[in-house]
TORZA-628792 format. One record per residue (C-alpha): residue number from 0; residue in three letters; x, y, z. Coordinates in nm, 3 decimals. Each point is the difference from the previous one (the first is absolute). Example, Ala and Ser with C-alpha at 12.3 -4.5 7.8 and 13.67 -1.06 7.14 Angstrom:
BEGIN
n:res:px:py:pz
0:ALA:1.230:-0.450:0.780
1:SER:0.137:0.344:-0.066
This chain:
BEGIN
n:res:px:py:pz
0:UNK:0.548:0.169:3.383
1:UNK:-0.144:-0.153:-0.316
2:UNK:-0.130:-0.355:0.009
3:UNK:-0.173:-0.147:-0.302
4:UNK:-0.280:-0.254:0.012
5:UNK:0.007:-0.167:-0.341
6:UNK:-0.340:-0.121:-0.123
7:UNK:0.091:-0.309:-0.198
8:UNK:-0.267:-0.141:-0.234
9:UNK:0.109:-0.332:-0.148
10:UNK:-0.142:-0.319:-0.146
11:UNK:0.294:-0.222:-0.097
12:UNK:0.368:-0.086:0.056
13:UNK:-0.002:-0.062:0.378
14:UNK:0.381:-0.019:0.013
15:UNK:0.024:0.339:-0.169
16:UNK:-0.253:0.150:0.244
17:UNK:0.197:-0.134:0.295
18:UNK:0.330:0.133:-0.134
19:UNK:-0.152:0.340:-0.077
20:UNK:-0.153:0.025:0.347
21:UNK:0.323:-0.095:0.176
22:UNK:0.193:0.262:-0.200
23:UNK:-0.246:0.276:0.087
24:UNK:-0.026:-0.086:0.369
25:UNK:0.378:-0.035:0.035
26:UNK:0.022:0.372:-0.069
27:UNK:-0.227:0.074:0.296
28:UNK:-0.327:0.032:-0.190
29:UNK:-0.322:-0.203:0.021
30:UNK:-0.208:-0.202:-0.247
31:UNK:-0.372:-0.074:-0.009
32:UNK:-0.073:-0.287:-0.241
33:UNK:-0.317:-0.079:-0.188
34:UNK:0.037:-0.330:-0.183
35:UNK:-0.278:-0.059:-0.254
36:UNK:-0.266:-0.242:0.128
37:UNK:-0.008:-0.157:-0.349
38:UNK:0.360:-0.117:0.039
39:UNK:0.108:-0.338:0.130
40:UNK:-0.057:-0.047:0.375
41:UNK:0.337:-0.176:0.023
42:UNK:0.177:0.310:-0.135
43:UNK:-0.163:0.222:0.261
44:UNK:0.086:-0.247:0.277
45:UNK:0.362:0.000:-0.118
46:UNK:0.014:0.383:0.029
47:UNK:-0.165:-0.001:0.343
48:UNK:0.238:-0.264:0.134
49:UNK:0.314:0.174:-0.130
50:UNK:-0.097:0.337:0.146
51:UNK:-0.158:-0.118:0.325
52:UNK:0.130:0.181:0.305
53:UNK:0.127:0.302:-0.196
54:UNK:-0.152:0.300:0.183
55:UNK:0.046:0.215:-0.310
56:UNK:-0.233:-0.216:-0.209
57:UNK:-0.378:-0.023:0.010
58:UNK:-0.266:-0.151:-0.225
59:UNK:-0.336:0.127:-0.115
60:UNK:-0.259:-0.151:0.231
61:UNK:-0.230:-0.080:-0.290
62:UNK:0.135:-0.126:-0.330
63:UNK:-0.190:0.109:-0.310
64:UNK:-0.032:-0.183:-0.333
65:UNK:0.148:0.259:-0.234
66:UNK:-0.071:0.068:-0.367
67:UNK:0.159:0.260:-0.225
68:UNK:-0.223:0.304:-0.050
69:UNK:-0.228:-0.094:0.290
70:UNK:-0.083:0.156:0.337
71:UNK:0.168:-0.303:0.157
72:UNK:0.343:0.161:-0.047
73:UNK:-0.111:0.308:0.196
74:UNK:-0.161:-0.222:0.265
75:UNK:0.325:-0.195:0.036
76:UNK:0.196:0.324:0.035
77:UNK:-0.239:0.127:0.268
78:UNK:0.035:-0.327:0.194
79:UNK:0.380:0.025:-0.007
80:UNK:-0.009:0.368:0.096
81:UNK:-0.225:-0.066:0.300
82:UNK:0.231:-0.276:0.118
83:UNK:0.307:0.223:-0.043
84:UNK:-0.149:0.298:0.185
85:UNK:-0.070:-0.220:0.303
86:UNK:0.317:-0.209:-0.007
87:UNK:0.249:0.280:-0.066
88:UNK:-0.084:0.307:0.210
89:UNK:0.342:0.149:-0.075
90:UNK:-0.038:-0.012:-0.377
91:UNK:0.008:0.348:-0.154
92:UNK:-0.058:-0.098:-0.365
93:UNK:-0.193:-0.274:-0.179
94:UNK:0.148:-0.105:-0.334
95:UNK:-0.188:-0.219:-0.251
96:UNK:0.204:-0.278:-0.162
97:UNK:-0.067:-0.312:-0.201
98:UNK:0.200:-0.319:-0.007
99:UNK:0.157:0.124:-0.326
100:UNK:0.145:0.317:0.159
101:UNK:0.362:0.043:0.106
102:UNK:0.194:0.289:0.158
103:UNK:0.230:0.195:-0.231
104:UNK:0.151:0.210:0.279
105:UNK:0.141:-0.082:0.343
106:UNK:-0.225:-0.002:0.307
107:UNK:0.207:0.292:0.127
108:UNK:-0.079:0.198:-0.317
109:UNK:-0.371:-0.094:0.012
110:UNK:-0.041:0.116:0.359
111:UNK:0.185:0.326:-0.067
112:UNK:-0.220:0.070:-0.302
113:UNK:-0.319:-0.042:0.202
114:UNK:0.134:0.210:0.287
115:UNK:0.094:0.282:-0.237
116:UNK:-0.358:0.126:-0.034
117:UNK:-0.330:-0.068:0.173
118:UNK:-0.202:-0.118:-0.299
119:UNK:-0.226:-0.272:-0.135
120:UNK:0.123:-0.152:-0.325
121:UNK:-0.283:-0.116:-0.225
122:UNK:-0.097:0.057:-0.361
123:UNK:-0.328:0.191:0.016
124:UNK:-0.120:0.164:-0.321
125:UNK:-0.338:0.122:-0.122
126:UNK:-0.191:-0.306:-0.120
127:UNK:-0.175:0.176:-0.285
128:UNK:0.257:0.244:-0.133
129:UNK:0.345:-0.148:0.060
130:UNK:0.002:-0.257:-0.283
131:UNK:0.150:-0.251:0.244
132:UNK:-0.209:-0.289:-0.139
133:UNK:0.149:-0.110:-0.332
134:UNK:-0.218:-0.297:-0.097
135:UNK:-0.341:-0.150:0.082
136:UNK:-0.310:0.155:0.148
137:UNK:0.037:0.328:0.189
138:UNK:-0.298:0.181:0.153
139:UNK:-0.191:-0.329:-0.006
140:UNK:0.242:-0.125:0.268
141:UNK:-0.193:0.221:0.242
142:UNK:-0.346:0.070:-0.138
143:UNK:-0.106:-0.364:-0.032
144:UNK:0.022:-0.295:0.238
145:UNK:0.245:-0.279:-0.081
146:UNK:-0.078:-0.343:0.140
147:UNK:0.212:-0.211:-0.239
148:UNK:0.371:-0.009:-0.068
149:UNK:0.080:0.122:-0.351
150:UNK:0.299:-0.233:-0.031
151:UNK:-0.173:-0.314:0.123
152:UNK:-0.360:0.051:-0.120
153:UNK:0.033:0.246:-0.285
154:UNK:-0.340:-0.070:-0.161
155:UNK:-0.189:0.049:0.327
156:UNK:0.205:0.311:0.084
157:UNK:-0.094:0.180:-0.322
158:UNK:-0.353:-0.144:-0.017
159:UNK:-0.068:0.133:0.350
160:UNK:0.139:0.340:-0.098
161:UNK:-0.208:0.007:-0.319
162:UNK:-0.317:-0.094:0.189
163:UNK:0.054:0.270:0.263
164:UNK:0.045:0.259:-0.273
165:UNK:-0.314:-0.119:-0.178
166:UNK:-0.207:0.020:0.319
167:UNK:0.144:0.335:0.105
168:UNK:0.153:-0.137:0.320
169:UNK:0.291:0.240:0.024
170:UNK:0.085:0.137:0.344
171:UNK:0.159:0.308:0.146
172:UNK:0.332:0.032:0.179
173:UNK:-0.035:0.089:0.373
174:UNK:-0.057:0.375:-0.009
175:UNK:0.279:0.104:0.236
176:UNK:0.271:-0.198:-0.184
177:UNK:0.210:0.105:-0.297
178:UNK:0.117:-0.322:-0.159
179:UNK:0.376:-0.027:-0.043
180:UNK:0.206:-0.266:-0.174
181:UNK:0.356:-0.131:0.008
182:UNK:0.233:-0.288:0.076
183:UNK:-0.080:-0.223:0.298
184:UNK:0.364:0.000:0.112
185:UNK:0.000:0.272:0.261
186:UNK:0.165:0.099:0.330
187:UNK:-0.221:0.173:0.260
188:UNK:0.067:0.151:0.341
189:UNK:-0.154:-0.159:0.308
190:UNK:-0.250:0.278:0.063
191:UNK:-0.119:-0.024:-0.362
192:UNK:-0.053:-0.376:0.026
193:UNK:-0.189:0.042:0.328
194:UNK:-0.216:0.273:-0.156
195:UNK:-0.080:-0.224:-0.299
196:UNK:-0.097:-0.295:0.222
197:UNK:-0.218:0.221:0.220
198:UNK:-0.168:0.148:-0.310
199:UNK:-0.072:-0.347:-0.140
200:UNK:-0.161:-0.105:0.329
201:UNK:-0.205:0.319:0.013
202:UNK:-0.110:-0.002:-0.365
203:UNK:-0.140:-0.342:-0.103
204:UNK:-0.157:0.172:-0.304
205:UNK:0.346:0.076:-0.138
206:UNK:0.113:-0.358:0.055
207:UNK:-0.314:-0.128:-0.175
208:UNK:0.058:0.232:-0.294
209:UNK:0.362:-0.100:-0.060
210:UNK:-0.073:-0.371:0.057
211:UNK:-0.178:-0.016:-0.337
212:UNK:0.229:0.230:-0.198
213:UNK:0.248:-0.148:-0.246
214:UNK:0.370:0.000:0.102
215:UNK:-0.063:0.184:0.330
216:UNK:0.360:-0.044:0.117
217:UNK:0.081:0.283:-0.246
218:UNK:-0.266:0.234:0.143
219:UNK:-0.092:-0.087:0.362
220:UNK:0.306:0.111:0.199
221:UNK:0.083:0.265:-0.259
222:UNK:-0.342:0.162:0.051
223:UNK:-0.016:-0.030:0.379
224:UNK:0.351:0.132:0.062
225:UNK:-0.071:0.306:-0.217
226:UNK:-0.330:0.045:0.186
227:UNK:0.155:-0.022:0.347
228:UNK:0.346:0.152:-0.040
229:UNK:0.090:0.357:-0.107
230:UNK:0.139:0.012:-0.353
231:UNK:0.322:0.159:0.124
232:UNK:0.076:-0.319:0.197
233:UNK:-0.032:-0.237:-0.297
234:UNK:0.274:-0.090:-0.246
235:UNK:-0.163:-0.151:-0.310
236:UNK:0.326:-0.159:-0.112
237:UNK:0.016:-0.356:0.138
238:UNK:0.313:-0.139:0.165
239:UNK:-0.014:-0.331:-0.189
240:UNK:0.150:-0.014:-0.350
241:UNK:-0.222:-0.178:-0.249
242:UNK:-0.060:0.027:-0.372
243:UNK:-0.265:-0.126:-0.241
244:UNK:0.025:-0.124:-0.357
245:UNK:-0.209:0.137:-0.288
246:UNK:-0.250:-0.274:0.082
247:UNK:-0.051:0.108:0.361
248:UNK:0.203:-0.285:0.149
249:UNK:0.262:0.063:0.270
250:UNK:0.361:-0.014:-0.116
251:UNK:0.200:-0.283:0.157
252:UNK:0.361:0.055:0.111
253:UNK:0.275:-0.260:-0.044
254:UNK:0.360:-0.068:0.102
255:UNK:0.160:0.269:-0.220
256:UNK:-0.219:0.282:0.137
257:UNK:0.186:0.035:0.331
258:UNK:0.196:0.318:-0.081
259:UNK:-0.295:0.162:-0.176
260:UNK:-0.229:-0.064:0.298
261:UNK:0.244:0.145:0.253
262:UNK:0.027:0.318:-0.207
263:UNK:-0.373:0.074:0.018
264:UNK:-0.133:0.258:0.245
265:UNK:-0.225:-0.252:0.177
266:UNK:0.023:-0.220:0.310
267:UNK:-0.147:-0.332:-0.126
268:UNK:-0.070:-0.152:-0.341
269:UNK:-0.250:-0.242:-0.148
270:UNK:-0.029:-0.236:-0.159
271:UNK:0.310:-0.212:0.045
272:UNK:-0.001:-0.324:-0.195
273:UNK:-0.040:-0.305:0.226
274:UNK:0.280:-0.160:-0.203
275:UNK:0.242:0.290:0.060
276:UNK:0.150:-0.167:0.306
277:UNK:0.337:0.173:-0.028
278:UNK:-0.171:0.342:-0.029
279:UNK:-0.211:-0.073:0.307
280:UNK:0.307:-0.109:0.197
281:UNK:0.191:0.315:-0.097
282:UNK:-0.292:0.231:0.084
283:UNK:-0.059:-0.184:0.327
284:UNK:0.364:0.043:0.100
285:UNK:-0.016:0.365:-0.105
286:UNK:-0.284:0.075:0.244
287:UNK:0.219:-0.096:0.296
288:UNK:0.296:0.219:-0.101
289:UNK:0.088:0.322:0.183
290:UNK:0.183:0.311:-0.112
291:UNK:-0.071:-0.055:-0.368
292:UNK:-0.075:0.293:-0.231
293:UNK:-0.190:-0.015:-0.328
294:UNK:0.060:0.187:-0.327
295:UNK:-0.352:0.075:-0.121
296:UNK:-0.052:0.007:-0.378
297:UNK:-0.377:-0.066:0.002
298:UNK:-0.010:-0.079:-0.372
299:UNK:-0.139:-0.353:0.014
300:UNK:-0.336:0.085:-0.156
301:UNK:0.157:0.186:-0.292
302:UNK:0.246:-0.282:-0.064
303:UNK:-0.278:-0.260:0.009
304:UNK:-0.218:0.201:-0.239
305:UNK:0.293:0.046:-0.236
306:UNK:0.124:-0.358:0.002
307:UNK:-0.342:-0.162:-0.031
308:UNK:-0.107:0.242:-0.271
309:UNK:0.265:-0.116:-0.245
310:UNK:-0.208:-0.251:-0.185
311:UNK:-0.342:0.093:-0.136
312:UNK:-0.057:-0.148:-0.348
313:UNK:0.312:-0.208:0.045
314:UNK:0.108:0.260:0.257
315:UNK:-0.352:0.084:0.117
316:UNK:-0.047:0.323:-0.197
317:UNK:-0.337:-0.043:-0.166
318:UNK:-0.072:0.211:-0.303
319:UNK:-0.200:0.309:0.084
320:UNK:-0.242:0.183:-0.226
321:UNK:0.001:0.367:0.083
322:UNK:-0.297:0.220:-0.059
323:UNK:0.003:0.175:-0.340
324:UNK:0.012:0.377:0.027
325:UNK:0.011:0.095:-0.367
326:UNK:0.300:0.025:-0.231
327:UNK:0.303:0.221:0.055
328:UNK:-0.040:0.103:-0.362
329:UNK:0.098:-0.167:-0.329
330:UNK:0.251:0.271:-0.088
331:UNK:0.182:-0.014:0.333
332:UNK:0.312:-0.199:0.094
333:UNK:0.058:-0.124:0.355
334:UNK:0.367:-0.070:0.074
335:UNK:0.050:-0.226:0.304
336:UNK:0.340:-0.032:0.170
337:UNK:0.020:-0.308:0.223
338:UNK:0.293:-0.025:0.239
339:UNK:0.039:-0.168:0.339
340:UNK:0.260:0.257:0.105
341:UNK:-0.225:0.302:0.012
342:UNK:0.287:0.248:0.027
343:UNK:0.144:-0.126:-0.330
344:UNK:-0.329:0.059:-0.186
345:UNK:-0.036:0.343:0.162
346:UNK:0.350:0.101:-0.114
347:UNK:-0.074:-0.118:-0.350
348:UNK:-0.335:0.179:-0.043
349:UNK:0.145:0.318:0.153
350:UNK:0.261:-0.010:-0.274
351:UNK:-0.273:-0.068:-0.257
352:UNK:-0.188:0.309:0.118
353:UNK:0.310:0.214:-0.044
354:UNK:0.125:-0.140:-0.331
355:UNK:-0.317:-0.105:-0.186
356:UNK:-0.247:0.237:0.168
357:UNK:-0.252:-0.279:0.062
358:UNK:-0.248:0.006:0.289
359:UNK:0.070:-0.270:0.259
360:UNK:-0.148:-0.103:0.335
361:UNK:0.185:-0.206:0.259
362:UNK:-0.150:-0.299:0.180
363:UNK:-0.354:0.138:0.035
364:UNK:-0.156:-0.346:0.051
365:UNK:0.265:-0.103:0.252
366:UNK:0.089:0.314:0.197
367:UNK:-0.262:0.207:0.179
368:UNK:0.221:0.311:0.001
369:UNK:0.051:0.018:-0.378
370:UNK:-0.060:0.366:-0.104
371:UNK:-0.323:0.027:-0.202
372:UNK:-0.227:0.288:-0.101
373:UNK:-0.333:0.045:0.175
374:UNK:-0.247:-0.203:-0.205
375:UNK:-0.299:0.032:0.229
376:UNK:0.107:-0.262:0.255
377:UNK:0.044:-0.298:-0.233
378:UNK:0.377:0.030:0.057
379:UNK:-0.018:0.025:0.380
380:UNK:0.091:-0.360:0.090
381:UNK:0.152:-0.307:-0.161
382:UNK:-0.329:-0.184:0.054
383:UNK:-0.191:0.261:-0.201
384:UNK:0.269:0.014:-0.268
385:UNK:-0.017:-0.376:-0.045
386:UNK:-0.378:-0.013:0.000
387:UNK:-0.030:0.274:-0.264
388:UNK:0.328:-0.061:-0.180
389:UNK:-0.116:0.064:-0.355
390:UNK:-0.198:0.308:0.094
391:UNK:0.300:0.134:0.193
392:UNK:0.248:-0.052:-0.285
393:UNK:-0.244:0.148:-0.253
394:UNK:-0.032:0.308:0.222
395:UNK:0.381:0.026:0.022
396:UNK:0.023:-0.004:-0.380
397:UNK:-0.258:0.276:-0.012
398:UNK:0.150:0.203:0.285
399:UNK:0.342:0.019:-0.165
400:UNK:-0.147:0.025:-0.352
401:UNK:0.225:-0.275:-0.133
402:UNK:-0.042:-0.312:-0.211
403:UNK:0.306:-0.174:0.150
404:UNK:0.029:-0.074:0.371
405:UNK:0.262:-0.198:0.192
406:UNK:-0.095:-0.186:0.318
407:UNK:0.239:-0.186:0.231
408:UNK:-0.133:-0.327:0.142
409:UNK:0.128:-0.279:0.220
410:UNK:0.047:-0.321:-0.205
411:UNK:-0.235:-0.174:0.242
412:UNK:-0.289:0.208:-0.141
413:UNK:-0.055:-0.251:-0.279
414:UNK:-0.381:0.008:0.017
415:UNK:0.012:0.379:-0.028
416:UNK:0.221:-0.017:-0.309
417:UNK:-0.224:-0.267:-0.148
418:UNK:-0.305:0.220:0.058
419:UNK:0.161:0.292:-0.184
420:UNK:0.103:-0.234:-0.282
421:UNK:-0.370:-0.070:-0.066
422:UNK:-0.071:0.368:-0.057
423:UNK:-0.041:0.144:-0.350
424:UNK:0.294:0.234:0.054
425:UNK:0.356:-0.093:-0.099
426:UNK:0.211:-0.166:0.270
427:UNK:0.374:-0.043:0.028
428:UNK:0.187:-0.161:0.289
429:UNK:0.362:0.059:0.096
430:UNK:0.126:-0.259:0.248
431:UNK:0.320:0.100:0.180
432:UNK:0.187:-0.307:0.124
433:UNK:0.233:0.069:0.294
434:UNK:0.248:-0.208:0.196
435:UNK:-0.097:-0.070:0.361
436:UNK:0.244:-0.054:0.283
437:UNK:-0.110:-0.170:0.322
438:UNK:0.041:0.333:0.180
439:UNK:-0.235:0.171:-0.243
440:UNK:-0.262:-0.273:0.034
441:UNK:0.025:0.026:0.381
442:UNK:-0.061:0.372:-0.031
443:UNK:-0.294:-0.063:-0.232
444:UNK:-0.152:-0.243:0.251
445:UNK:0.022:0.268:0.269
446:UNK:-0.141:0.274:-0.225
447:UNK:-0.310:-0.200:-0.086
448:UNK:-0.055:-0.120:0.357
449:UNK:0.106:-0.365:-0.038
450:UNK:0.276:0.047:0.255
451:UNK:0.117:0.243:0.263
452:UNK:0.335:0.093:0.152
453:UNK:-0.039:-0.278:0.258
454:UNK:-0.120:-0.279:-0.230
455:UNK:0.204:-0.314:0.086
456:UNK:0.265:-0.105:-0.251
457:UNK:-0.157:-0.343:-0.035
458:UNK:-0.325:0.162:-0.113
459:UNK:0.187:0.211:-0.256
460:UNK:0.179:-0.310:-0.128
461:UNK:-0.342:-0.146:-0.077
462:UNK:-0.127:0.320:-0.159
463:UNK:0.292:0.086:-0.231
464:UNK:-0.031:-0.291:-0.248
465:UNK:-0.374:0.060:-0.023
466:UNK:0.041:0.373:-0.068
467:UNK:0.271:-0.066:-0.261
468:UNK:-0.215:-0.259:-0.172
469:UNK:-0.295:0.236:0.021
470:UNK:0.188:0.270:-0.192
471:UNK:0.079:-0.248:-0.277
472:UNK:-0.355:-0.128:-0.002
473:UNK:-0.137:0.354:-0.046
474:UNK:0.222:0.041:-0.307
475:UNK:-0.126:-0.332:-0.137
476:UNK:-0.361:0.112:0.050
477:UNK:0.068:0.322:-0.191
478:UNK:0.136:-0.203:-0.290
479:UNK:-0.299:-0.231:0.015
480:UNK:-0.220:0.300:-0.084
481:UNK:0.157:-0.024:-0.348
482:UNK:-0.028:0.374:-0.066
483:UNK:0.113:0.110:-0.345
484:UNK:0.156:0.314:0.146
485:UNK:0.207:-0.160:0.279
486:UNK:0.358:0.136:0.018
487:UNK:0.279:-0.074:0.247
488:UNK:0.291:0.190:0.150
489:UNK:0.249:-0.203:0.203
490:UNK:0.255:0.107:0.257
491:UNK:0.259:-0.229:-0.156
492:UNK:-0.075:0.093:-0.363
493:UNK:0.216:0.226:-0.213
494:UNK:-0.086:0.367:-0.052
495:UNK:-0.089:-0.076:-0.359
496:UNK:-0.241:-0.280:0.093
497:UNK:-0.180:0.223:0.251
498:UNK:-0.001:0.288:-0.250
499:UNK:-0.183:-0.214:-0.256
500:UNK:-0.262:-0.105:0.257
501:UNK:-0.057:0.360:0.114
502:UNK:-0.021:0.139:-0.353
503:UNK:-0.269:-0.253:-0.094
504:UNK:-0.190:0.047:0.327
505:UNK:-0.001:0.381:-0.007
506:UNK:-0.009:0.027:-0.381
507:UNK:0.284:0.252:0.007
508:UNK:0.321:0.033:-0.205
509:UNK:0.293:-0.223:0.099
510:UNK:0.218:0.293:0.109
511:UNK:-0.267:0.117:0.246
512:UNK:-0.055:-0.354:0.127
513:UNK:0.377:-0.044:0.046
514:UNK:0.017:0.319:0.205
515:UNK:-0.274:-0.137:0.228
516:UNK:0.147:-0.352:0.022
517:UNK:0.336:0.149:0.101
518:UNK:-0.150:0.167:0.310
519:UNK:0.271:0.012:0.263
520:UNK:-0.032:-0.249:0.286
521:UNK:-0.330:-0.128:-0.143
522:UNK:0.026:-0.344:0.160
523:UNK:0.190:0.097:0.315
524:UNK:-0.177:-0.090:0.328
């Protein structure tokens, strides 16, 4: 039978720590608490008094003064682990939590998930090749000794690092270890924890090494577990749901995130706002429920990335300057068709191919599977197409021996259109404006990964206005480009209005343009 010993590292909010501990132990599990030695003695005394006599609660025998990025966080974890191993001989799993963590599934669900497979759950990726570190120093975390906290004594931190580099004081990683990196929010089996503690006692050289690395809580357990446990028994996907902003800061969850959190394929979440009292109460009550099932959508990260990415340069989209790859050619004309409903643009250009005989390519910068000729590999992925966009389009002109080429693009590809507008070739843009029902926008959200079949209705209610506004905003951005050859077809316009726009865009006679504009079921979903 599964019993979890939660390793709770905390430094504030004694009432919250007490409530969290009582919730977890009420479900039959145990808690080992390390309360930061820097915190107020009165707060720690309050926690001890409230939990005294509870056999499912223990405290680290030695409290450590903790600092972010320091060995002290690992030392505190080891103290709590040692206390838990002794106090809870029946514990089968040891789960790291902070005071900002809350369950997003029932205790019944959590236990069943851990019983389903005999695994350790810990992010553990190659330190050097995984790209896990997004900002700050990387290899220097290991190869030099860090005696000062970068956040508290920044000048001394970097001066010490600079001096060590100047004097050639780099060091080697212990030879038998392959350094791994990942989140510190893990869940380990009892035998793994016991093996780690025994290894630490047996290898003081390893402890000394990690004690002067920078941010060792992201490397210490991750490295030792991978060293001691067969790879087949490790799941590198953590069980705690957490996200980070572009600036490397953890995302905080608030009252209106309840449904979204429950739909994620994780057991706990961090970090919950200390002010989200209603959310904490609801999640606390949830943990005690029985017989509850969960519809897993698991789209929280995509929704967060989408919603927070709506505002660079007013909506957070900074202007980009793409690398120049030569001109497409002064005598050539690039005809861009921008439409949010991709099937509408595809119907239109298929008709253009048949009636006007022009060469057209569907959404080559948006769809990986777009049929393209073999151009030596430059066409093999969207990433390569984007990186070498001008070279690719120039090669398409040459491959088909044409001076006029139609490309379909998503209206969100504004920077791409702007880049082509700076070329010496001639550019024309046809924007196709469609009507959008709520059902269509829901389908669009699912197609692009913002939602899944089980996404809660409340989450979709929040998404729909943003997506609808986003479509309008993309059209406004296209108009802001102020292109001289910008033409528009509209779903609600008359056949004659759309004929005029097509004739000017394609530079074809009106009768031919009318034949194309009258394409049957052009705007039908």
